[in-house]
Z-matrix of the N, CA and C atoms (Angstrom, degrees):
N
C 1 1.401
C 2 1.569 1 106.88
N 3 1.106 2 126.34 1 142.12
C 4 1.487 3 131.61 2 -179.28
C 5 1.461 4 111.96 3 -77.99
N 6 1.376 5 108.84 4 131.24
C 7 1.437 6 115.10 5 177.94
C 8 1.653 7 113.33 6 -96.11
N 9 1.172 8 117.51 7 129.64
C 10 1.446 9 121.24 8 -172.45
C 11 1.563 10 108.28 9 -101.03
N 12 1.347 11 112.57 10 146.04
C 13 1.411 12 116.27 11 176.10
C 14 1.569 13 105.94 12 -99.22
N 15 1.326 14 104.43 13 157.79
C 16 1.581 15 114.98 14 178.69
C 17 1.588 16 103.65 15 -70.47
N 18 1.265 17 112.28 16 148.47
C 19 1.399 18 124.42 17 173.18
C 20 1.583 19 112.71 18 -73.14
N 21 1.124 20 115.83 19 -15.18
C 22 1.529 21 123.52 20 -175.51
C 23 1.574 22 99.98 21 -82.41
N 24 1.324 23 117.78 22 135.01
C 25 1.337 24 124.97 23 172.03
C 26 1.477 25 110.67 24 -129.83
N 27 1.252 26 121.21 25 165.09
C 28 1.432 27 124.99 26 179.03
C 29 1.571 28 105.22 27 -91.59
N 30 1.264 29 106.75 28 126.03
C 31 1.562 30 114.89 29 179.71
C 32 1.587 31 109.33 30 -84.32
N 33 1.308 32 110.15 31 127.09
C 34 1.585 33 110.88 32 177.51
C 35 1.452 34 113.78 33 -49.26
N 36 1.393 35 111.72 34 148.51
C 37 1.420 36 116.35 35 179.46
C 38 1.498 37 116.28 36 -62.94
N 39 1.276 38 120.20 37 -34.27
C 40 1.430 39 122.32 38 176.87
C 41 1.496 40 109.88 39 -63.10
N 42 1.315 41 120.63 40 -39.97
C 43 1.558 42 119.37 41 178.32
C 44 1.462 43 109.21 42 -70.27
N 45 1.453 44 124.39 43 -33.44
C 46 1.462 45 117.75 44 174.74
C 47 1.475 46 112.11 45 -63.09
N 48 1.383 47 113.84 46 -47.80
C 49 1.541 48 119.68 47 -177.97
C 50 1.517 49 110.77 48 -58.67
N 51 1.301 50 117.67 49 -34.05
C 52 1.456 51 122.66 50 175.40
C 53 1.434 52 116.62 51 -65.21
N 54 1.353 53 114.44 52 -40.05
C 55 1.295 54 125.93 53 177.74
C 56 1.567 55 115.58 54 -66.85
N 57 1.247 56 115.03 55 -42.93
C 58 1.408 57 122.78 56 170.47
C 59 1.480 58 117.09 57 -61.82
N 60 1.364 59 113.28 58 -43.05
C 61 1.536 60 118.94 59 174.76
C 62 1.454 61 111.27 60 -62.89
N 63 1.403 62 120.57 61 -44.34
C 64 1.394 63 122.41 62 179.58
C 65 1.605 64 110.64 63 -65.55
N 66 1.245 65 118.99 64 -27.30
C 67 1.365 66 123.72 65 -179.83
C 68 1.648 67 109.91 66 -68.31
N 69 1.336 68 113.75 67 -27.91
C 70 1.482 69 114.44 68 179.24
C 71 1.571 70 110.23 69 -77.77
N 72 1.345 71 119.15 70 -23.26
C 73 1.290 72 124.46 71 -175.41
C 74 1.463 73 113.20 72 -90.36
N 75 1.382 74 121.67 73 -27.04
C 76 1.431 75 132.31 74 -179.41
C 77 1.413 76 115.29 75 -65.85
N 78 1.307 77 118.33 76 109.55
C 79 1.582 78 120.88 77 179.11
C 80 1.470 79 109.84 78 -59.76
N 81 1.240 80 120.26 79 -21.26
C 82 1.512 81 116.31 80 -173.94
C 83 1.540 82 110.47 81 -91.72
N 84 1.212 83 117.89 82 4.01
C 85 1.451 84 120.01 83 179.37
C 86 1.588 85 109.57 84 -84.23
N 87 1.207 86 119.83 85 133.10
C 88 1.485 87 124.35 86 178.24
C 89 1.419 88 109.77 87 -61.64
N 90 1.420 89 117.15 88 169.31
C 91 1.410 90 123.37 89 178.88
C 92 1.462 91 108.35 90 -71.14
N 93 1.351 92 120.98 91 -31.59
C 94 1.435 93 125.58 92 179.98
C 95 1.484 94 109.40 93 -67.14
N 96 1.345 95 111.87 94 -44.35
C 97 1.448 96 118.15 95 179.47
C 98 1.501 97 118.02 96 -64.30
N 99 1.378 98 113.43 97 -36.26
C 100 1.616 99 116.04 98 170.57
C 101 1.425 100 108.55 99 -69.47
N 102 1.380 101 123.21 100 -36.48
C 103 1.427 102 120.19 101 -178.31
C 104 1.495 103 114.01 102 -64.37
N 105 1.469 104 111.77 103 -38.75
C 106 1.497 105 118.79 104 -177.76
C 107 1.641 106 103.17 105 -66.14
N 108 1.263 107 114.59 106 -48.03
C 109 1.520 108 116.08 107 -174.69
C 110 1.510 109 107.88 108 -60.57
N 111 1.322 110 119.68 109 -40.55
C 112 1.449 111 116.34 110 -176.45
C 113 1.535 112 112.60 111 -75.75
N 114 1.295 113 119.76 112 -26.72
C 115 1.451 114 121.96 113 169.04
C 116 1.592 115 111.06 114 -67.03
N 117 1.300 116 117.25 115 -37.24
C 118 1.388 117 116.30 116 -176.24
C 119 1.584 118 110.24 117 -71.45
N 120 1.342 119 115.54 118 -40.22
C 121 1.404 120 121.46 119 174.62
C 122 1.631 121 114.43 120 -51.34
N 123 1.514 122 104.37 121 -48.34
C 124 1.393 123 108.35 122 -179.55
C 125 1.521 124 112.44 123 -68.06
N 126 1.197 125 120.89 124 -38.69
C 127 1.458 126 124.96 125 175.80
C 128 1.508 127 114.41 126 -57.02
N 129 1.387 128 116.75 127 -35.72
C 130 1.604 129 120.93 128 -178.68
C 131 1.409 130 106.54 129 -98.05
N 132 1.398 131 122.03 130 17.01
C 133 1.474 132 120.39 131 167.90
C 134 1.414 133 117.89 132 84.78
N 135 1.389 134 118.16 133 15.50
C 136 1.422 135 120.37 134 179.38
C 137 1.551 136 108.72 135 -108.53
N 138 1.330 137 109.71 136 59.62
C 139 1.555 138 116.90 137 -174.91
C 140 1.599 139 109.21 138 -57.69
N 141 1.403 140 120.39 139 -48.82
C 142 1.322 141 124.84 140 -177.55
C 143 1.416 142 110.63 141 -54.24
N 144 1.332 143 117.72 142 -52.22
C 145 1.463 144 124.79 143 -178.91
C 146 1.697 145 109.74 144 -53.80
N 147 1.349 146 109.31 145 -37.52
C 148 1.375 147 110.56 146 -173.02
C 149 1.562 148 111.13 147 -65.57
N 150 1.333 149 117.81 148 -27.94
C 151 1.401 150 118.62 149 -168.72
C 152 1.558 151 112.53 150 -106.26
N 153 1.440 152 114.54 151 -22.90
C 154 1.456 153 118.67 152 -169.32
C 155 1.448 154 109.86 153 -122.09
N 156 1.303 155 124.87 154 9.79
C 157 1.525 156 119.58 155 -174.76
C 158 1.524 157 106.70 156 -89.44
N 159 1.378 158 119.71 157 -12.83
C 160 1.510 159 118.91 158 179.02
C 161 1.471 160 106.40 159 -81.89
N 162 1.399 161 115.35 160 130.41
C 163 1.435 162 121.98 161 -178.09
C 164 1.544 163 110.44 162 -72.92
N 165 1.247 164 119.63 163 154.30
C 166 1.473 165 118.35 164 173.13
C 167 1.553 166 116.09 165 -61.34
N 168 1.370 167 114.33 166 -36.36
C 169 1.545 168 116.51 167 177.17
C 170 1.594 169 103.36 168 -59.03
N 171 1.255 170 123.99 169 -49.05
C 172 1.472 171 126.32 170 -175.34
C 173 1.603 172 107.80 171 -61.46
N 174 1.329 173 120.95 172 -45.57
C 175 1.457 174 124.33 173 177.11
C 176 1.551 175 110.79 174 -56.04
N 177 1.485 176 116.18 175 -44.61
C 178 1.346 177 118.02 176 -174.99
C 179 1.593 178 113.92 177 -72.01
N 180 1.434 179 111.61 178 -36.60
C 181 1.508 180 116.47 179 175.46
C 182 1.586 181 109.51 180 -65.06
N 183 1.256 182 119.00 181 -37.84
C 184 1.403 183 123.97 182 178.11
C 185 1.400 184 112.57 183 -64.96
N 186 1.261 185 116.84 184 -43.39
C 187 1.505 186 123.70 185 -175.96
C 188 1.477 187 109.42 186 -66.50
N 189 1.363 188 118.29 187 -40.14
C 190 1.478 189 127.80 188 174.72
C 191 1.512 190 117.26 189 -72.76
N 192 1.413 191 113.46 190 -10.44
C 193 1.415 192 117.89 191 -174.84
C 194 1.519 193 116.38 192 75.77
N 195 1.344 194 115.05 193 22.13
C 196 1.452 195 115.99 194 -175.21
C 197 1.490 196 108.81 195 -94.32
N 198 1.326 197 119.60 196 140.65
C 199 1.503 198 126.23 197 -177.74
C 200 1.510 199 101.47 198 -84.73
N 201 1.426 200 111.19 199 176.27
C 202 1.475 201 123.21 200 178.28
C 203 1.587 202 110.88 201 -56.74
N 204 1.194 203 114.24 202 153.31
C 205 1.491 204 124.00 203 175.18
C 206 1.526 205 109.30 204 -78.00
N 207 1.393 206 116.03 205 136.37
C 208 1.520 207 114.95 206 -178.98
C 209 1.487 208 103.21 207 -86.46
N 210 1.271 209 107.41 208 134.01
C 211 1.544 210 118.98 209 173.75
C 212 1.393 211 109.30 210 -116.69
N 213 1.463 212 119.08 211 138.22
C 214 1.353 213 126.73 212 174.48
C 215 1.461 214 119.15 213 -97.33
């Protein structure tokens, strides 16, 4: 009888950290989502990324309430 593996796989740590960092820069991410990403980065030892990975352009657009620019 064939034994099947689960479809779930463990995502490498670097990919998870990259996803959390990108969530901080994504203007479509909710405040709760950004807070969760920041907490996860801090818990996994990426404190500098948690507070400095957001670009100034993103911070200004978020402060002004502007959404992401449309690209064709």
